[in-house]
C-alpha positions in Angstrom: 54.6 81.0 38.8 51.4 81.5 40.2 48.7 83.9 39.0 49.4 87.4 40.9 47.4 87.5 44.2 45.1 90.6 45.0 46.4 92.1 48.0 44.5 94.8 50.5 46.7 98.0 50.8 47.6 96.7 54.6 49.2 93.5 52.7 51.0 95.2 50.3 52.6 97.7 52.7 53.9 94.8 54.9 55.1 93.0 52.0 56.9 96.1 50.5 58.5 96.5 54.3 59.8 92.9 54.5 61.0 92.8 51.0 62.9 96.1 51.7 64.4 94.5 54.7 65.1 91.2 52.7 66.7 93.1 49.9 68.8 95.2 52.3 70.1 92.8 54.6 71.0 90.2 51.6 72.6 92.8 49.8 74.7 93.8 52.5 75.5 90.0 52.8 76.5 89.7 49.5 78.3 92.9 49.0 80.5 92.2 52.0 82.0 89.5 49.8 82.1 91.4 46.6 83.5 94.7 48.3 86.7 92.9 48.6 86.9 92.0 45.0 86.1 95.7 43.9 88.5 96.9 46.1 91.4 94.8 44.9 90.5 96.2 41.6 90.8 99.9 42.8 94.0 98.8 45.0 95.8 96.9 42.3 94.9 100.4 40.2 96.7 102.5 42.5 99.8 100.3 43.0 100.2 100.0 39.6 100.0 103.8 39.5 102.5 104.1 42.2 104.8 102.0 40.2 104.4 103.4 36.9 105.3 107.1 38.6 108.0 105.4 40.7 106.6 106.4 43.8 107.6 104.5 46.6 105.1 102.0 47.9 105.3 101.2 51.6 105.4 97.7 52.3 102.3 97.7 54.4 100.1 98.6 51.6 101.5 95.6 49.7 100.9 93.4 53.0 97.2 95.0 52.7 96.5 94.0 49.3 97.9 90.5 49.9 95.5 90.1 53.0 92.4 91.5 50.9 93.0 88.6 48.3 93.4 86.0 51.0 90.5 87.3 52.7 88.2 87.7 48.9 89.3 83.9 48.3 88.3 82.6 51.3 85.0 84.1 51.2 84.0 83.5 47.8 85.6 80.1 46.7 85.2 76.6 48.9 88.4 75.3 46.6 90.6 78.1 45.7 92.3 75.6 43.2 89.1 74.5 41.6 87.6 78.1 41.7 84.3 76.2 42.8 82.3 79.0 44.6 81.6 79.1 48.3 78.2 77.6 49.0 77.2 80.7 51.0 78.2 82.9 48.4 76.1 81.4 46.0 73.1 81.4 48.4 73.2 85.1 48.5 73.7 85.5 45.0 70.8 83.4 44.3 68.8 84.8 47.2 69.5 88.4 45.9 68.1 87.3 42.4 65.3 85.8 43.7 64.3 88.9 46.3 65.0 91.1 43.3 62.1 88.9 41.0 59.8 89.2 44.0 59.9 93.2 44.4 59.1 93.4 40.8 56.3 90.6 41.0 54.8 92.3 44.2 55.6 95.7 43.5 56.6 96.5 40.2 60.0 97.5 38.5 59.9 101.4 39.7 59.6 100.2 43.1 62.7 98.2 42.6 64.7 100.9 41.3 63.4 102.8 44.3 64.7 100.6 46.9 68.0 100.4 44.8 68.1 103.9 45.1 67.5 104.0 48.9 70.0 101.3 49.6 72.5 103.2 47.1 71.9 106.6 49.2 71.9 104.8 52.4 75.4 103.5 52.4 77.0 106.8 50.5 75.5 108.5 53.4 77.0 106.0 55.9 80.3 106.5 54.2 80.3 110.4 54.3 79.3 110.2 57.7 81.5 107.7 59.5 84.1 108.5 61.8 85.7 105.3 61.5 88.8 106.8 59.2 
């Protein structure tokens, strides 16, 4: 890596905004895939809880889980049987890592934490304010 470049305040502000945009857009794309995995973890727990407590499980819930599993596999793996990751998924994962490193390099670790916190707060706000469900 090259020696740090001396930036003007204007350049630093432009870089900060660009990196914030790049972090947000890349993280959103990456999490579209990762959400399937994490939601399945919770859904399978709920299904197990239902079974353990002898609650009736609607077929629609089982179908919902099966469809989500298919979506996850399709988004994450190029070849499900070999478990080879989809190139787009690998790209997003690597891009997020590189953008995170760039934020630390240009703006510092505290600014990275600030951006991560902003992202979490924004998505939590979207969930709470959502009228879709």
